[in-house]
C-alpha positions as CSV (number, residue, x, y, z in Angstrom):
1,M,-50.9,-3.2,8.6
2,R,-48.2,-1.3,10.2
3,K,-48.5,2.7,10.5
4,L,-45.5,4.4,9.3
5,P,-45.0,7.8,9.1
6,P,-44.8,9.7,5.5
7,L,-42.3,9.2,3.8
8,T,-41.6,13.0,3.2
9,E,-41.3,13.3,6.5
10,L,-38.6,10.7,7.6
11,R,-36.3,11.8,4.5
12,A,-36.5,14.9,5.9
13,F,-35.7,13.5,8.8
14,E,-32.8,12.1,8.0
15,A,-31.4,14.9,6.0
16,A,-31.4,17.3,9.1
17,A,-30.4,15.3,11.6
18,R,-27.2,14.2,9.3
19,H,-26.3,18.4,8.9
20,L,-28.0,19.3,12.0
21,S,-29.3,22.1,10.5
22,F,-32.8,22.4,8.9
23,K,-31.5,24.8,6.6
24,M,-28.6,22.3,4.8
25,A,-31.4,19.8,4.6
26,A,-33.9,22.0,3.3
27,A,-31.2,23.4,0.3
28,E,-30.9,19.5,0.1
29,L,-34.3,18.9,-0.7
30,G,-35.0,22.2,-1.9
31,V,-37.8,22.8,-0.2
32,T,-38.4,25.7,2.9
33,P,-36.5,25.4,6.3
34,T,-39.9,26.1,7.3
35,A,-41.0,22.8,5.4
36,I,-38.3,21.5,7.3
37,S,-39.7,22.7,10.4
38,H,-43.0,21.4,9.7
39,Q,-42.6,17.9,9.1
40,M,-39.9,17.5,11.5
41,K,-43.4,18.5,14.3
42,L,-45.3,16.3,12.3
43,L,-43.5,12.9,12.7
44,E,-42.6,13.6,16.2
45,R,-46.1,13.8,16.7
46,H,-46.4,10.8,15.1
47,C,-43.4,9.7,17.5
48,G,-45.3,11.1,20.9
49,Q,-42.0,12.6,21.8
50,S,-39.3,15.2,20.6
51,L,-36.7,14.3,18.3
52,F,-34.2,17.9,18.2
53,R,-33.5,19.5,20.5
54,R,-33.5,23.1,19.2
55,R,-32.8,25.2,22.1
56,P,-29.9,25.9,23.0
57,R,-28.4,26.0,19.7
58,P,-26.6,23.9,17.7
59,L,-29.4,22.2,16.9
60,A,-28.6,18.4,18.5
61,L,-30.6,15.2,18.2
62,T,-32.7,14.1,21.9
63,P,-31.6,10.8,22.9
64,A,-35.0,9.4,21.1
65,G,-33.7,11.3,17.7
66,Q,-30.3,9.6,17.9
67,R,-32.1,6.0,18.2
68,L,-33.9,6.5,15.2
69,F,-31.2,8.6,13.0
70,P,-29.1,5.3,11.9
71,V,-32.2,3.4,11.6
72,V,-33.9,5.7,9.0
73,R,-30.7,7.0,7.6
74,D,-29.6,2.7,6.8
75,G,-32.9,2.1,5.1
76,F,-32.7,4.7,2.8
77,E,-29.1,3.9,1.9
78,T,-30.9,-0.2,1.4
79,F,-33.5,1.1,-0.7
80,A,-31.1,3.3,-2.7
81,E,-28.6,-0.4,-3.4
82,A,-31.8,-2.1,-3.8
83,L,-32.8,0.1,-6.8
84,N,-29.6,0.5,-8.4
85,Q,-29.1,-3.3,-8.5
86,I,-32.5,-3.7,-10.1
87,R,-31.6,-0.8,-12.2
88,G,-28.5,-1.7,-13.7
89,G,-27.6,-5.6,-12.8
90,G,-24.9,-5.4,-10.2
91,A,-22.5,-3.4,-8.1
92,S,-24.2,0.3,-8.2
93,G,-25.2,3.6,-6.1
94,R,-22.0,5.4,-4.4
95,L,-19.4,4.2,-1.3
96,R,-18.4,6.9,0.6
97,L,-14.6,6.0,1.0
98,T,-12.3,7.4,3.7
99,A,-8.5,7.2,3.8
100,T,-4.8,8.6,5.0
101,N,-4.1,11.6,2.5
102,A,-0.4,9.1,1.8
103,F,-1.8,5.9,1.1
104,T,-5.1,8.0,-0.9
105,A,-2.6,10.1,-3.4
106,R,0.2,7.5,-3.5
107,W,-1.9,4.4,-4.1
108,L,-5.3,5.0,-4.7
109,V,-5.4,7.4,-7.2
110,P,-3.3,6.1,-9.5
111,R,-5.7,2.6,-9.8
112,L,-9.0,5.1,-10.5
113,P,-9.2,4.1,-13.9
114,D,-9.0,0.7,-13.0
115,W,-11.9,0.9,-10.9
116,R,-13.8,3.5,-12.8
117,K,-13.6,0.6,-15.8
118,V,-14.7,-2.6,-13.4
119,Y,-17.1,-1.2,-11.6
120,P,-18.4,2.0,-13.4
121,R,-21.5,2.7,-12.2
122,L,-20.3,2.3,-8.9
123,K,-19.3,5.9,-7.7
124,L,-16.5,6.6,-5.1
125,D,-16.7,9.4,-2.5
126,I,-12.7,9.7,-1.4
127,I,-12.1,11.4,1.2
128,G,-8.7,11.7,2.1
129,T,-7.7,12.4,5.4
130,D,-5.7,11.6,8.7
131,A,-7.9,11.6,11.0
132,V,-10.0,8.7,12.4
133,L,-14.0,8.8,10.3
134,D,-16.7,7.6,12.6
135,L,-18.1,4.9,10.9
136,N,-21.0,4.1,13.0
137,A,-21.5,7.5,13.0
138,G,-22.4,7.8,9.0
139,D,-19.6,9.7,8.2
140,A,-18.0,7.0,5.5
141,D,-19.1,3.7,4.7
142,I,-15.9,2.8,4.2
143,A,-12.1,3.3,5.7
144,I,-8.7,1.7,5.0
145,R,-7.1,2.4,8.9
146,Y,-3.3,1.9,9.5
147,A,-2.2,0.2,12.3
148,R,0.5,-2.4,13.3
149,K,-3.0,-4.6,15.3
150,R,-6.5,-4.7,13.3
151,P,-8.5,-2.6,14.0
152,T,-12.0,-3.0,16.7
153,A,-14.3,-0.4,14.9
154,G,-16.0,-3.6,12.8
155,P,-15.0,-6.1,10.6
156,S,-12.2,-5.8,9.0
157,V,-10.2,-7.5,6.4
158,E,-6.2,-6.7,5.7
159,L,-4.8,-5.9,2.3
160,F,-1.7,-6.3,2.9
161,R,1.9,-4.8,4.9
162,D,4.4,-2.7,4.3
163,E,8.2,-1.9,5.1
164,F,10.6,0.4,5.1
165,Y,14.0,1.1,3.8
166,A,15.4,4.1,3.6
167,V,15.2,5.3,-0.3
168,A,16.6,8.5,-2.0
169,S,16.9,10.1,-5.6
170,P,19.7,9.1,-7.5
171,R,19.8,12.3,-8.4
172,L,21.4,13.1,-5.1
173,V,23.5,9.6,-4.4
174,G,24.7,8.9,-7.7
175,D,24.8,4.8,-9.6
176,L,25.6,3.2,-6.4
177,K,26.8,0.2,-6.6
178,R,26.6,-1.0,-2.9
179,S,24.9,0.0,0.3
180,L,25.7,3.3,2.5
181,R,27.7,2.3,5.3
182,P,25.8,4.4,8.3
183,A,28.6,6.9,8.6
184,E,28.8,6.7,4.8
185,L,24.8,7.9,4.2
186,A,25.3,11.0,8.0
187,R,27.0,12.6,5.0
188,F,24.0,13.4,3.3
189,P,20.8,14.9,4.5
190,L,18.0,12.9,5.6
191,I,14.2,13.4,6.1
192,E,11.3,12.4,8.4
193,A,8.0,12.0,8.9
194,E,6.1,12.7,12.0
195,W,4.6,9.8,13.9
196,P,1.9,9.3,16.7
197,P,4.6,10.1,19.3
198,A,3.1,7.4,21.9
199,D,4.5,4.8,19.1
200,T,8.2,4.3,20.0
201,D,8.6,1.7,17.4
202,A,7.8,4.3,14.3
203,P,9.6,4.6,11.3
204,R,11.3,7.4,12.7
205,W,15.8,7.7,12.6
206,Q,15.9,6.7,15.9
207,R,14.2,3.6,15.6
208,W,16.7,2.9,12.1
209,Q,20.2,3.8,14.9
210,R,18.7,1.3,17.0
211,V,18.7,-1.2,14.3
212,A,21.3,-0.3,12.4
213,G,23.4,-0.8,16.1
214,R,23.2,-4.0,15.7
215,R,24.9,-4.5,12.7
216,H,27.3,-2.1,12.7
217,K,29.8,-1.6,15.6
218,F,30.2,2.1,15.3
219,V,26.3,4.4,14.3
220,S,27.0,7.9,14.5
221,D,24.2,9.7,15.7
222,I,22.3,10.1,13.2
223,A,18.8,10.3,14.6
224,T,19.7,13.7,15.3
225,L,20.8,15.0,11.9
226,P,17.0,15.6,10.0
227,S,17.5,18.8,7.9
228,L,14.3,18.1,6.3
229,N,11.0,17.6,9.5
230,F,7.7,16.4,8.0
231,R,4.1,16.5,9.1
232,E,2.8,14.7,6.5
233,E,4.8,12.0,5.4
234,L,3.4,12.5,1.2
235,H,5.8,15.4,1.7
236,A,8.1,13.6,2.5
237,I,7.8,11.4,0.0
238,E,7.5,14.1,-2.7
239,A,11.3,14.8,-0.8
240,A,12.9,12.3,-1.7
241,I,11.9,11.6,-5.3
242,A,12.7,15.3,-5.8
243,G,16.4,14.2,-4.6
244,Q,16.0,16.8,-1.5
245,G,17.2,14.1,1.2
246,I,17.1,10.9,2.6
247,A,14.0,9.4,4.0
248,I,12.7,6.7,5.0
249,C,9.4,5.3,3.1
250,S,6.9,2.6,2.8
251,N,7.7,0.2,0.0
252,I,4.3,0.2,-0.8
253,L,4.1,4.2,-1.1
254,V,6.9,4.5,-3.7
255,G,6.9,1.0,-5.3
256,P,6.7,2.3,-8.4
257,Q,9.4,5.3,-7.8
258,L,11.6,1.7,-6.6
259,A,10.1,0.3,-9.5
260,S,11.1,2.5,-12.1
261,G,14.3,3.4,-10.6
262,D,13.4,7.1,-9.4
263,L,14.1,5.7,-5.7
264,V,16.8,3.7,-4.9
265,P,17.4,1.5,-1.3
266,V,20.7,2.7,0.1
267,S,20.9,0.1,3.5
268,P,19.2,-3.6,3.5
269,I,18.0,-2.4,6.5
270,K,13.9,-2.4,6.7
271,L,11.7,-2.3,9.5
272,P,8.2,-3.4,9.9
273,G,5.6,-1.4,9.5
274,Y,1.8,-1.6,9.5
275,G,-1.3,-3.3,8.0
276,F,-4.1,-2.2,6.0
277,Y,-7.0,-2.8,7.3
278,I,-11.1,-1.8,4.9
279,V,-13.4,-1.5,7.2
280,H,-16.7,-0.9,7.9
281,R,-19.8,-1.6,9.8
282,A,-21.2,-4.9,10.5
283,K,-24.8,-5.3,8.4
284,H,-23.6,-2.3,6.6
285,P,-26.8,-1.6,3.6
286,K,-24.2,-1.0,1.0
287,M,-22.5,-4.8,1.8
288,E,-22.5,-5.6,-2.0
289,S,-20.9,-2.7,-3.3
290,I,-18.4,-3.1,0.4
291,K,-17.3,-6.4,-1.0
292,A,-17.0,-4.9,-4.9
293,F,-14.5,-2.9,-3.3
294,I,-12.9,-5.2,-1.2
295,A,-12.9,-8.1,-4.2
296,W,-11.0,-5.0,-6.4
297,A,-8.5,-3.7,-4.1
298,K,-7.0,-6.8,-2.7
299,A,-6.5,-7.9,-7.0
300,A,-5.2,-4.9,-7.1
301,G,-2.5,-4.8,-4.5
């Protein structure tokens, strides 16, 4: 018979390793930090070596602890997933999802009522951030990555790709009967969103100007004209909707506004965008829930 340490010790280890704090693990499990410390000593005695490096602070995992943590973490997630499915007979439990701020606000959030209708027992913890979270470290179960090429961090599914157009509110440009020529476009305030400096093909006004130069004999130097610059793409979109200028926007993120007429394309010039990829760890213990989310997202796109 396999000799395993008590479940209470493994639970305490998983919480302490996840938080890298005995105090936070104790608060989560409803015990004292002293109890967590005692359980860790018992588990270390069972393993025959230290799992935590306690000095100097902060708390850190030893190589043995780093090797044990993902196994224990995935084990608990597998238990929870199986029990939820047995109890409910379908996709249930909780998924931690990370996506960019703009995608979260403009694509995901408006579709959440449909998600809750289709999967009422499968809860989502949504982390909107432009930082790239580490899926292998358990920072999230799935990520929606925005990239030109397929990510290599794990198995992935491409949902769709976007294109970028210069768009504006009719409150700013009026009832357009035709597209604006570059010289006409330059008479309006221009809005720029920040992109990584290394991405020379990002949908900036500089790129738009280069493409426009292939169609028109004369294109004024509009790349130097933007009067509003935003670090967040989401804020640039909101400024365009409010009629504060012309912005180069993703057709995926402003699709509802284009359909309603709250935003209109002011030029036929389009710039290639990026792919939206759902990424997860290989052999993830929540694969049934991940597959459910992928199927829903593809249908909702």
